C-alpha positions as CSV (number, residue, x, y, z in Angstrom):
1,M,-70.1,12.6,-51.6
2,T,-70.3,12.3,-47.9
3,E,-69.2,8.9,-46.4
4,T,-70.9,7.9,-43.2
5,R,-69.4,5.1,-41.1
6,V,-71.0,3.6,-38.1
7,I,-68.6,2.5,-35.4
8,T,-69.6,-0.5,-33.4
9,G,-68.0,-1.5,-30.1
10,A,-66.0,0.8,-27.8
11,A,-64.4,3.7,-29.6
12,G,-61.1,5.1,-28.4
13,G,-58.6,3.2,-26.3
14,I,-54.8,2.6,-26.6
15,G,-55.1,1.4,-30.2
16,Q,-56.6,4.7,-31.3
17,L,-54.0,6.6,-29.4
18,L,-51.2,4.7,-31.2
19,R,-52.8,5.3,-34.6
20,A,-53.0,9.0,-33.7
21,A,-49.3,9.1,-32.8
22,L,-47.9,7.2,-35.8
23,P,-48.0,10.2,-38.2
24,T,-45.6,12.0,-35.8
25,V,-43.0,9.3,-35.7
26,P,-40.0,9.9,-38.0
27,V,-39.6,7.3,-40.8
28,V,-42.8,5.6,-39.8
29,N,-44.7,8.7,-40.9
30,Q,-43.5,8.2,-44.5
31,L,-45.1,4.7,-44.8
32,P,-48.2,4.2,-47.1
33,G,-51.4,4.6,-45.1
34,I,-49.7,6.7,-42.4
35,K,-48.1,9.5,-44.4
36,R,-50.4,12.5,-44.6
37,T,-50.7,13.7,-48.2
38,S,-54.2,15.2,-48.3
39,R,-54.6,19.0,-48.3
40,T,-58.4,18.9,-47.6
41,L,-60.6,17.5,-44.9
42,P,-62.3,14.2,-45.6
43,D,-66.0,14.3,-46.4
44,L,-66.5,11.8,-43.6
45,V,-69.1,11.4,-40.8
46,L,-68.4,8.9,-38.0
47,R,-71.3,7.7,-35.9
48,T,-72.1,5.6,-32.9
49,E,-75.6,4.4,-32.3
50,Q,-77.7,3.4,-29.3
51,V,-75.0,4.0,-26.8
52,A,-76.2,3.7,-23.2
53,V,-74.8,6.3,-20.9
54,D,-73.1,4.6,-17.9
55,P,-74.3,6.1,-14.6
56,E,-71.1,5.0,-12.9
57,H,-69.0,6.7,-15.5
58,V,-71.1,9.9,-15.1
59,R,-70.5,9.7,-11.3
60,R,-66.7,9.4,-11.8
61,Y,-66.6,12.2,-14.3
62,A,-68.7,14.5,-12.1
63,E,-66.4,13.8,-9.2
64,V,-63.2,14.6,-11.2
65,C,-64.7,17.8,-12.6
66,G,-66.4,19.0,-9.4
67,F,-70.0,18.7,-10.4
68,A,-72.6,18.1,-7.7
69,R,-74.8,15.0,-7.9
70,S,-77.7,15.6,-10.2
71,D,-80.4,13.8,-12.1
72,A,-79.1,15.6,-15.3
73,L,-75.9,15.0,-17.1
74,P,-73.2,17.7,-16.6
75,P,-73.3,20.0,-19.6
76,T,-69.8,18.9,-20.8
77,Y,-70.3,15.2,-20.2
78,L,-71.5,14.2,-23.7
79,H,-68.1,15.4,-25.0
80,M,-66.8,12.1,-23.4
81,L,-68.9,10.2,-26.0
82,C,-67.9,12.4,-28.9
83,F,-64.1,12.7,-28.2
84,P,-63.2,9.2,-29.4
85,L,-65.0,10.1,-32.7
86,H,-62.9,13.3,-32.9
87,M,-59.8,11.2,-32.6
88,A,-61.1,8.6,-35.1
89,V,-61.7,11.3,-37.7
90,M,-58.3,12.8,-37.1
91,S,-56.7,9.4,-37.3
92,D,-58.2,8.6,-40.7
93,S,-55.6,8.2,-43.5
94,E,-57.3,10.9,-45.5
95,F,-57.1,13.5,-42.7
96,P,-54.4,16.1,-43.6
97,F,-52.8,16.5,-40.1
98,P,-51.6,14.3,-37.3
99,A,-53.9,14.4,-34.2
100,I,-51.0,14.5,-31.8
101,G,-49.6,18.0,-31.6
102,T,-52.8,19.7,-32.6
103,V,-53.9,22.6,-30.3
104,H,-57.5,22.9,-29.0
105,L,-58.3,26.6,-29.5
106,E,-62.0,27.0,-28.7
107,N,-65.0,24.9,-27.7
108,R,-68.7,25.7,-28.0
109,I,-71.4,23.5,-26.5
110,E,-75.1,23.9,-26.9
111,R,-77.3,21.9,-24.5
112,L,-80.8,21.7,-25.9
113,A,-82.3,19.4,-23.3
114,H,-81.5,17.7,-20.1
115,L,-80.6,14.0,-20.2
116,G,-80.2,11.7,-17.3
117,P,-77.7,9.0,-16.5
118,G,-78.7,5.8,-18.3
119,A,-80.0,7.7,-21.4
120,V,-79.5,5.9,-24.8
121,V,-78.1,8.2,-27.5
122,D,-76.7,8.4,-31.0
123,A,-73.6,10.6,-31.7
124,S,-72.0,11.8,-34.9
125,V,-68.8,13.8,-35.6
126,H,-67.4,15.4,-38.8
127,A,-64.6,17.9,-39.6
128,T,-65.3,21.1,-41.5
129,N,-64.3,24.7,-42.2
130,L,-60.6,24.3,-43.0
131,R,-59.1,27.8,-43.0
132,T,-55.9,29.8,-42.7
133,H,-55.3,31.0,-39.1
134,A,-53.0,33.7,-37.9
135,N,-50.7,31.0,-36.5
136,G,-51.2,28.1,-38.9
137,T,-54.2,26.2,-40.2
138,A,-57.5,25.8,-38.2
139,Y,-60.5,23.5,-38.6
140,D,-63.6,22.6,-36.7
141,M,-64.8,19.2,-35.4
142,V,-68.6,19.3,-35.2
143,A,-70.5,16.9,-32.9
144,S,-74.2,16.1,-32.5
145,V,-75.9,13.9,-30.0
146,S,-79.6,12.8,-30.2
147,A,-82.0,10.8,-28.1
148,D,-85.1,9.2,-29.7
149,G,-84.3,10.9,-32.9
150,V,-84.2,14.4,-31.4
151,E,-81.0,16.4,-31.1
152,V,-80.3,17.2,-27.4
153,W,-76.6,18.4,-27.5
154,R,-74.1,19.7,-30.0
155,S,-70.6,21.1,-30.0
156,T,-68.0,22.7,-32.1
157,S,-64.3,22.3,-31.2
158,T,-61.8,24.5,-33.1
159,Y,-58.3,23.0,-33.5
160,L,-55.1,24.6,-34.8
161,R,-52.2,23.0,-36.6
162,V,-49.4,25.4,-35.8
163,G,-47.4,26.4,-38.9
164,K,-47.2,29.1,-41.5
165,G,-50.3,31.3,-41.1
166,D,-51.4,34.7,-42.2
167,R,-51.0,37.3,-39.4
168,E,-52.9,39.9,-41.4
169,R,-55.8,38.1,-43.0
170,G,-55.9,34.7,-41.1
171,D,-58.6,33.8,-38.6
172,R,-57.8,35.1,-35.1
173,G,-60.6,33.3,-33.3
174,T,-63.6,34.5,-31.3
175,E,-63.2,37.6,-29.2
176,F,-64.3,36.8,-25.6
177,G,-63.2,40.1,-24.0
178,E,-61.1,40.6,-20.9
179,P,-60.9,38.0,-18.2
180,V,-63.0,38.3,-15.0
181,P,-61.2,39.0,-11.7
182,G,-60.9,35.8,-9.6
183,V,-63.2,35.1,-6.7
184,A,-62.0,31.6,-5.9
185,S,-58.6,29.8,-6.0
186,W,-58.1,26.2,-7.2
187,R,-55.0,24.2,-6.4
188,L,-54.5,21.6,-9.1
189,P,-52.3,18.5,-8.3
190,S,-49.7,17.0,-10.6
191,S,-51.8,13.9,-11.0
192,L,-54.8,15.9,-12.4
193,G,-54.0,15.1,-16.1
194,R,-53.7,11.4,-15.4
195,T,-56.9,11.4,-13.4
196,Y,-58.9,13.2,-16.1
197,A,-57.3,11.0,-18.8
198,R,-58.6,7.9,-17.1
199,V,-62.2,9.2,-17.1
200,S,-62.1,11.0,-20.4
201,G,-60.0,8.8,-22.6
202,D,-57.9,11.8,-23.6
203,S,-54.4,10.4,-22.9
204,N,-52.5,13.0,-24.9
205,P,-48.9,12.8,-23.6
206,I,-48.7,16.5,-22.9
207,H,-51.2,16.0,-20.0
208,L,-49.7,13.0,-18.3
209,H,-46.2,13.6,-17.0
210,P,-43.3,16.1,-17.3
211,L,-41.2,13.7,-19.3
212,T,-43.9,13.0,-21.9
213,A,-44.8,16.7,-22.1
214,R,-41.2,17.7,-22.7
215,A,-41.1,15.5,-25.8
216,F,-43.7,17.9,-27.3
217,G,-41.9,21.1,-26.2
218,F,-43.6,21.8,-22.8
219,P,-41.5,22.3,-19.6
220,R,-44.1,20.4,-17.6
221,H,-47.4,18.6,-18.3
222,I,-50.5,20.7,-18.6
223,A,-54.2,20.5,-17.6
224,H,-56.7,19.4,-20.2
225,G,-58.7,22.3,-21.6
226,M,-62.0,20.4,-21.4
227,W,-61.3,19.7,-17.7
228,T,-60.8,23.4,-17.1
229,K,-64.1,24.2,-18.9
230,A,-65.9,21.5,-17.0
231,R,-64.6,22.7,-13.7
232,A,-65.7,26.3,-14.4
233,L,-69.2,25.1,-15.4
234,A,-69.3,23.0,-12.2
235,A,-68.9,26.2,-10.3
236,L,-71.7,27.8,-12.3
237,D,-74.0,24.8,-12.7
238,N,-76.9,25.9,-10.5
239,R,-76.9,29.2,-12.5
240,L,-77.3,27.7,-15.9
241,P,-80.7,27.2,-17.7
242,E,-81.6,23.9,-19.3
243,Q,-81.1,25.2,-22.8
244,V,-77.7,27.0,-22.8
245,R,-74.8,27.8,-25.0
246,V,-71.3,27.8,-23.4
247,E,-68.3,29.1,-25.4
248,V,-64.7,29.2,-24.3
249,G,-61.4,30.2,-25.7
250,F,-58.3,28.3,-24.5
251,K,-55.5,30.7,-24.0
252,K,-52.3,30.0,-21.9
253,P,-51.7,26.4,-20.7
254,I,-52.1,25.5,-17.0
255,F,-48.9,23.8,-15.9
256,L,-49.2,21.1,-13.3
257,P,-49.1,21.3,-10.4
258,G,-50.4,24.8,-10.2
259,T,-52.9,27.3,-8.8
260,V,-55.5,29.1,-10.8
261,A,-58.2,31.7,-10.0
262,F,-61.8,31.4,-11.2
263,G,-64.0,34.4,-11.6
264,F,-67.4,35.2,-13.1
265,R,-70.0,38.0,-13.4
266,G,-73.5,38.3,-14.7
267,A,-74.2,40.0,-18.0
268,E,-77.4,41.0,-19.8
269,D,-77.2,37.9,-22.0
270,G,-75.7,35.4,-19.6
271,I,-72.5,35.0,-17.6
272,R,-68.9,35.9,-18.3
273,F,-66.3,33.7,-16.7
274,S,-62.5,33.0,-16.8
275,V,-59.8,30.9,-15.3
276,T,-56.6,33.0,-14.8
277,D,-53.1,33.0,-13.3
278,P,-53.7,34.4,-9.8
279,R,-50.4,36.3,-9.8
280,K,-50.3,37.9,-13.2
281,G,-54.0,37.8,-14.2
282,A,-53.1,36.2,-17.6
283,P,-56.0,34.1,-18.9
284,H,-56.0,30.3,-19.2
285,V,-59.7,30.1,-20.3
286,V,-62.1,32.9,-21.1
287,G,-65.8,32.1,-21.8
288,R,-69.4,33.0,-21.7
289,T,-72.8,31.4,-21.3
290,T,-75.9,32.4,-23.2
291,P,-79.5,31.1,-22.8
292,L,-80.9,29.5,-25.9
C-alpha cells in the first residue's frame, strides 16, 4: 500500500546531504537505520504543498543558467522544487541504494502550462521502474507539480547504480541519435559547480572541487547535468512552445573548467540539440524537444 508523506518546512539543506552520504561511509553504513538491506523500491510518495515560488530565486536561477528575463518560469526551474524530494526519497531507510554515487542518466520534462514567478504549487515525487541496466541497476524518479489542482509540469529522471548489469538484455536507455555539430562555444569556469549548487541545492561533492571529486573517482569536478540541460534550453527558449516535452541523455561528464560546443537543428517533430566536446565531438548531452 502506498505511503504518502507531506513534508513541511524547507526540504533539502545540509542535513539531507549528510543523510544521503552516511550509507557510503565505511562502518557507519552498517549501523541499523543506515545500512541498506532492501532489494525493492519503497512504495512511498513524498509531497510538499502550497509552496510559493520565490521570484528572487527564479531570477538567480535564470541568471546562473543563462535564461532571459521572462514572465514565465524557465522550463527546468520546477526541478529545483522537486530535487529535494528526490533526495529525501533516496535517503529513506527503505531505499535500496545510497544517493551519493548514483549516476543521472536521463531526464524528461513536460511543461503543460506556463507559470509565473510567485505561483503557489504542490509537488510530489516517487521512485518506480527498478530494472536491470547494461551497466548496473536503473530506476526512475517521477515528479509532478500542480497549481490550483491542475498538473502543470512533470518529469522523469532516470538514475543508475553502477554495478553488475546485463550487457545483452539490460536496459540501454533512450536512443537520442547522433550529436548535432556545434554552432556556439561556451567556456565554463571552475566555480560553476559551486555557483549552481548554491541556487539548486544540489551539493553533490563531485561538482564542487577537484579534491572532493577525486574522492569519488573523478580527476576533476564536473558540471551538473541539469545545469547543462538548462543552459541548452536557455539558448532555445524563444523557440519552445508553451506545451513541450524536453528529453536528454547525459553522456560524458564535463570537467571543470572546460569549453563545450552547443548545436541544434530543427526537425519535423521539434528540435534536436547537443552539448559536445569541441575538439573530439564526443557528446556530453544529447536531447530533443517535442511539442505536446
